[in-house]
DSSP file (Angstrom, degrees, kcal/mol; ACC not computed):
  #  RESIDUE AA STRUCTURE BP1 BP2  ACC     N-H-->O    O-->H-N    N-H-->O    O-->H-N    TCO  KAPPA ALPHA  PHI   PSI    X-CA   Y-CA   Z-CA
    1    1 A X              0   0    0      0, 0.0    40,-2.7     0, 0.0     2,-0.4   0.000 360.0 360.0 360.0 145.4  138.3  -98.3   50.6
    2    2 A X  E     -A   40   0A   0     62,-0.3    62,-3.1    38,-0.2     2,-0.4  -0.903 360.0-168.4-117.4 135.5  139.1  -94.7   50.7
    3    3 A X  E     -AB  39  63A   0     36,-2.9    36,-2.0    -2,-0.4     2,-0.6  -0.919  21.3-134.7-123.2 146.4  141.9  -92.9   48.8
    4    4 A X  E     -AB  38  62A   0     58,-3.1    58,-2.1    -2,-0.4     2,-0.5  -0.893  32.9-170.6 -92.8 121.5  143.4  -89.4   49.1
    5    5 A X  E >   - B   0  61A   0     32,-3.4     3,-0.6    -2,-0.6     2,-0.3  -0.963  12.4-143.7-124.5 128.5  143.8  -88.2   45.5
    6    6 A X  T 3  S+     0   0    0     54,-1.1    54,-0.4    -2,-0.5    31,-0.0  -0.637  76.2  28.8 -88.4 146.8  145.6  -85.0   44.3
    7    7 A X  T 3   +     0   0    0     -2,-0.3     2,-0.6     1,-0.3    -1,-0.2   0.568  66.9 151.5  89.7  12.1  144.4  -82.9   41.5
    8    8 A X    <   +     0   0    0     -3,-0.6    -1,-0.3     1,-0.2     3,-0.1  -0.657   8.8 145.9 -77.2 119.4  140.7  -83.4   41.5
    9    9 A X        +     0   0    0     -2,-0.6     2,-0.3     1,-0.2    -1,-0.2   0.604  52.4   2.5-130.7 -17.4  139.1  -80.3   40.1
   10   10 A X  S >> S-     0   0    0      1,-0.0     4,-1.6    24,-0.0     3,-0.6  -0.945  80.8 -76.3-161.4 177.1  135.9  -81.0   38.1
   11   11 A X  H 3> S+     0   0    0     -2,-0.3     4,-2.6     1,-0.2     5,-0.2   0.772 120.7  62.4 -52.7 -31.7  133.3  -83.4   36.7
   12   12 A X  H 3> S+     0   0    0      2,-0.2     4,-2.5     1,-0.2    -1,-0.2   0.891 101.0  52.0 -64.8 -40.0  135.8  -84.6   34.1
   13   13 A X  H <> S+     0   0    0     -3,-0.6     4,-2.0     2,-0.2    -1,-0.2   0.921 110.2  49.3 -64.6 -39.9  138.1  -85.8   36.8
   14   14 A X  H  X S+     0   0    0     -4,-1.6     4,-2.7     1,-0.2    -2,-0.2   0.947 111.5  48.2 -58.6 -49.5  135.2  -87.8   38.4
   15   15 A X  H  X S+     0   0    0     -4,-2.6     4,-2.5     1,-0.2    -1,-0.2   0.865 108.6  53.0 -62.4 -39.4  134.3  -89.3   35.1
   16   16 A X  H  X S+     0   0    0     -4,-2.5     4,-2.1     2,-0.2    -1,-0.2   0.900 111.8  45.8 -66.2 -39.1  137.8  -90.3   34.3
   17   17 A X  H  X S+     0   0    0     -4,-2.0     4,-3.0     2,-0.2     5,-0.3   0.952 112.8  51.0 -63.8 -49.2  138.2  -92.2   37.7
   18   18 A X  H  X S+     0   0    0     -4,-2.7     4,-2.1     1,-0.2    -2,-0.2   0.924 112.3  46.6 -55.0 -45.5  134.8  -93.8   37.3
   19   19 A X  H  X S+     0   0    0     -4,-2.5     4,-0.9     2,-0.2    -1,-0.2   0.909 112.7  48.1 -63.4 -45.1  135.6  -95.0   33.9
   20   20 A X  H  X S+     0   0    0     -4,-2.1     4,-0.6     1,-0.2     3,-0.4   0.893 112.3  48.9 -63.3 -42.2  139.1  -96.3   34.9
   21   21 A X  H >X S+     0   0    0     -4,-3.0     4,-2.4     1,-0.2     3,-1.3   0.889 104.4  60.8 -68.3 -37.8  137.6  -98.2   37.9
   22   22 A X  H 3< S+     0   0    0     -4,-2.1    -1,-0.2    -5,-0.3    -2,-0.2   0.774  94.0  65.4 -64.0 -25.9  134.8  -99.7   35.7
   23   23 A X  H 3< S+     0   0    0     -4,-0.9    -1,-0.3    -3,-0.4     3,-0.2   0.844 111.4  34.1 -64.5 -31.2  137.5 -101.4   33.6
   24   24 A X  H << S+     0   0    0     -3,-1.3     2,-0.3    -4,-0.6    -2,-0.2   0.822 141.3   8.1 -89.8 -39.5  138.5 -103.5   36.6
   25   25 A X    ><  -     0   0    0     -4,-2.4     3,-1.7     1,-0.1    -1,-0.3  -0.795  59.4-166.8-149.6  99.0  135.0 -103.9   38.1
   26   26 A X  T 3  S+     0   0    0     -2,-0.3    -4,-0.1     1,-0.3    -3,-0.1   0.718  92.5  51.4 -56.7 -23.6  132.0 -102.7   36.1
   27   27 A X  T 3  S+     0   0    0     -5,-0.1    -1,-0.3     2,-0.1    -5,-0.1   0.476  82.0 122.4 -95.3  -3.3  129.8 -103.0   39.2
   28   28 A X    <   -     0   0    0     -3,-1.7     2,-0.5    -7,-0.2    15,-0.2  -0.219  58.8-132.6 -59.6 144.6  132.0 -100.9   41.5
   29   29 A X  E     -C   42   0A   0     13,-3.5    13,-2.3    -8,-0.0     2,-0.5  -0.910  21.5-165.4-101.0 129.6  130.6  -97.9   43.2
   30   30 A X  E     -C   41   0A   0     -2,-0.5     2,-0.5    11,-0.2    11,-0.2  -0.960   7.6-175.3-119.5 125.0  132.8  -94.8   43.0
   31   31 A X  E     -C   40   0A   0      9,-3.1     9,-3.0    -2,-0.5     2,-0.4  -0.978   6.8-170.8-122.1 120.7  132.2  -91.8   45.2
   32   32 A X  E     -C   39   0A   0     -2,-0.5     2,-0.6     7,-0.2     7,-0.2  -0.930  12.0-165.9-114.1 130.7  134.4  -88.8   44.5
   33   33 A X  E  >> -C   38   0A   0      5,-2.8     5,-1.6    -2,-0.4     4,-1.5  -0.919   4.4-172.2-111.3  99.5  134.5  -85.6   46.8
   34   34 A X  T  45S+     0   0    0     -2,-0.6     3,-0.4     1,-0.2    -1,-0.2   0.918  81.8  55.4 -60.0 -48.2  136.3  -83.0   44.8
   35   35 A X  T  45S+     0   0    0      1,-0.2    -1,-0.2     2,-0.1    -2,-0.0   0.888 118.7  32.0 -54.9 -44.4  136.5  -80.5   47.7
   36   36 A X  T  45S-     0   0    0     -3,-0.2    -1,-0.2     2,-0.1    -2,-0.2   0.572 103.2-126.8 -90.9 -14.9  138.3  -83.0   50.0
   37   37 A X  T  <5 +     0   0    0     -4,-1.5   -32,-3.4    -3,-0.4     2,-0.4   0.874  61.4 138.1  67.3  35.9  140.2  -84.9   47.3
   38   38 A X  E   < -AC   4  33A   0     -5,-1.6    -5,-2.8   -34,-0.2     2,-0.4  -0.896  36.8-164.8-117.7 151.2  138.9  -88.3   48.4
   39   39 A X  E     -AC   3  32A   0    -36,-2.0   -36,-2.9    -2,-0.4     2,-0.5  -0.998   4.7-161.2-130.3 123.4  137.7  -91.2   46.4
   40   40 A X  E     -AC   2  31A   0     -9,-3.0    -9,-3.1    -2,-0.4     2,-0.4  -0.917  10.2-174.5-104.9 130.8  135.7  -94.1   47.9
   41   41 A X  E     + C   0  30A   0    -40,-2.7     2,-0.3    -2,-0.5   -11,-0.2  -0.995   6.4 171.3-127.7 127.0  135.6  -97.3   45.9
   42   42 A X  E     + C   0  29A   0    -13,-2.3   -13,-3.5    -2,-0.4     2,-0.3  -0.986  31.6  71.2-138.3 151.3  133.5 -100.3   46.8
   43   43 A X  S    S-     0   0    0     -2,-0.3   -15,-0.1   -15,-0.2    -2,-0.0  -0.986  98.9 -41.9 147.7-157.5  132.7 -103.5   45.1
   44   44 A X  S    S+     0   0    0     -2,-0.3     2,-0.1     2,-0.0    -1,-0.1   0.513  97.7 113.9 -86.6  -2.4  134.6 -106.6   44.1
   45   45 A X        -     0   0    0    -20,-0.1    -2,-0.2     1,-0.1     2,-0.1  -0.438  64.7-128.3 -68.1 138.5  137.7 -104.6   43.1
   46   46 A X     >  -     0   0    0     -2,-0.1     4,-2.6     1,-0.1     5,-0.2  -0.405  22.0-108.8 -84.5 163.0  140.8 -105.0   45.2
   47   47 A X  H  > S+     0   0    0      1,-0.2     4,-2.6     2,-0.2     5,-0.3   0.926 121.2  50.7 -58.1 -43.0  142.8 -102.2   46.7
   48   48 A X  H  > S+     0   0    0      1,-0.2     4,-2.2     2,-0.2    -1,-0.2   0.914 111.8  47.1 -60.0 -44.0  145.6 -102.7   44.2
   49   49 A X  H  > S+     0   0    0      2,-0.2     4,-2.4     1,-0.2    -1,-0.2   0.896 112.0  49.8 -65.0 -41.4  143.2 -102.6   41.3
   50   50 A X  H  X S+     0   0    0     -4,-2.6     4,-2.3     2,-0.2     5,-0.2   0.913 112.3  47.5 -66.0 -44.1  141.4  -99.5   42.6
   51   51 A X  H  X S+     0   0    0     -4,-2.6     4,-2.3    -5,-0.2    -1,-0.2   0.920 112.2  49.9 -64.7 -38.5  144.8  -97.7   43.1
   52   52 A X  H  X S+     0   0    0     -4,-2.2     4,-2.7    -5,-0.3    -2,-0.2   0.888 109.3  52.4 -67.1 -36.2  145.9  -98.8   39.6
   53   53 A X  H  X S+     0   0    0     -4,-2.4     4,-1.5     2,-0.2    -1,-0.2   0.931 110.0  47.4 -65.3 -42.2  142.7  -97.5   38.1
   54   54 A X  H  <>S+     0   0    0     -4,-2.3     5,-1.9     2,-0.2     4,-0.3   0.894 113.9  48.1 -62.4 -40.6  143.1  -94.1   39.7
   55   55 A X  H ><5S+     0   0    0     -4,-2.3     3,-1.6     1,-0.2    -2,-0.2   0.904 107.1  55.5 -62.8 -43.0  146.6  -94.0   38.5
   56   56 A X  H 3<5S+     0   0    0     -4,-2.7    -1,-0.2     1,-0.3    -2,-0.2   0.830 102.6  57.1 -61.4 -31.9  145.6  -95.1   35.0
   57   57 A X  T 3<5S-     0   0    0     -4,-1.5    -1,-0.3    -5,-0.2    -2,-0.2   0.559 129.0 -98.4 -76.6  -9.6  143.2  -92.1   35.1
   58   58 A X  T < 5S+     0   0    0     -3,-1.6     2,-0.3     1,-0.3    -3,-0.2   0.685  85.8 111.1 103.8  22.0  146.2  -89.8   35.7
   59   59 A X      < -     0   0    0     -5,-1.9     2,-0.4   -42,-0.0    -1,-0.3  -0.900  63.3-123.3-125.0 154.1  146.1  -89.3   39.4
   60   60 A X        -     0   0    0    -54,-0.4   -54,-1.1    -2,-0.3     2,-0.4  -0.797  30.2-163.0 -90.4 137.1  148.2  -90.4   42.4
   61   61 A X  E     -B    5   0A   0     -2,-0.4     2,-0.5   -56,-0.2   -56,-0.2  -0.975  12.2-172.5-127.5 134.1  146.2  -92.3   45.1
   62   62 A X  E     -B    4   0A   0    -58,-2.1   -58,-3.1    -2,-0.4     2,-0.3  -0.991  31.9-118.6-121.7 127.5  147.2  -93.0   48.7
   63   63 A X  E >   -B    3   0A   0     -2,-0.5     3,-1.0   -60,-0.2     4,-0.4  -0.496  30.4-127.0 -66.7 125.4  145.0  -95.3   50.7
   64   64 A X  T 3  S+     0   0    0    -62,-3.1   -62,-0.3    -2,-0.3    -1,-0.1  -0.574  89.8  15.9 -75.6 132.1  143.5  -93.3   53.7
   65   65 A X  T 3> S+     0   0    0     -2,-0.3     4,-2.6     4,-0.0    -1,-0.2   0.308  88.4 115.9  89.9  -6.3  144.1  -95.0   57.1
   66   66 A X  H <> S+     0   0    0     -3,-1.0     4,-2.0     1,-0.2    -2,-0.1   0.910  79.3  44.7 -60.2 -43.8  146.9  -97.4   55.8
   67   67 A X  H  > S+     0   0    0     -4,-0.4     4,-1.6     2,-0.2    -1,-0.2   0.875 112.9  51.7 -70.2 -35.7  149.6  -95.9   58.0
   68   68 A X  H  > S+     0   0    0      2,-0.2     4,-1.8     1,-0.2     3,-0.5   0.960 110.3  48.0 -63.9 -50.7  147.3  -95.7   61.1
   69   69 A X  H  X S+     0   0    0     -4,-2.6     4,-2.5     1,-0.2    -2,-0.2   0.911 109.5  54.0 -58.1 -41.8  146.4  -99.4   60.7
   70   70 A X  H  < S+     0   0    0     -4,-2.0    -1,-0.2     1,-0.2    -2,-0.2   0.850 109.7  47.5 -62.9 -33.4  150.1 -100.4   60.3
   71   71 A X  H  < S+     0   0    0     -4,-1.6    -1,-0.2    -3,-0.5    -2,-0.2   0.796 121.6  35.1 -74.9 -29.5  150.9  -98.5   63.6
   72   72 A X  H  < S+     0   0    0     -4,-1.8     2,-0.4    -5,-0.1    -2,-0.2   0.691 117.9  44.3 -97.0 -22.1  148.1 -100.1   65.6
   73   73 A X     <  -     0   0    0     -4,-2.5    -1,-0.1    -5,-0.3     0, 0.0  -0.950  57.3-146.0-136.0 143.6  147.9 -103.6   64.1
   74   74 A X        -     0   0    0     -2,-0.4    -1,-0.1    -3,-0.1    -4,-0.1   0.630  57.5-110.2 -76.6 -12.5  150.1 -106.4   63.1
   75   75 A X  S >  S+     0   0    0     -6,-0.2     3,-0.8    -3,-0.0    -5,-0.1   0.477  83.7 124.2  96.4   0.4  147.7 -107.2   60.2
   76   76 A X  T 3  S+     0   0    0      1,-0.2    -3,-0.0     2,-0.1     0, 0.0   0.772  74.7  46.5 -72.9 -19.4  146.5 -110.5   61.7
   77   77 A X  T 3         0   0    0      1,-0.2    -1,-0.2     0, 0.0    -4,-0.0   0.537 360.0 360.0 -96.9  -6.1  142.8 -109.4   61.6
   78   78 A X    <         0   0    0     -3,-0.8    -1,-0.2     0, 0.0    -2,-0.1   0.492 360.0 360.0 -75.3 360.0  142.8 -108.0   58.1
């Protein structure tokens, strides 16, 4: 799942998010792109847990594509 995250500026930001996600799922893979402000999280962690982890690290996270999916689909396939 991909999140838009405000305030990503350096390697410390990346490490803080990785550490916070690991508390929910130590095996999760976290990919952070500082330039675009995106964070991709994959593993056994849920969307809610991933968002909470990013918030616990001190950042606001918005799921990318959530609004588009809601406009196109009733959610029956999710």
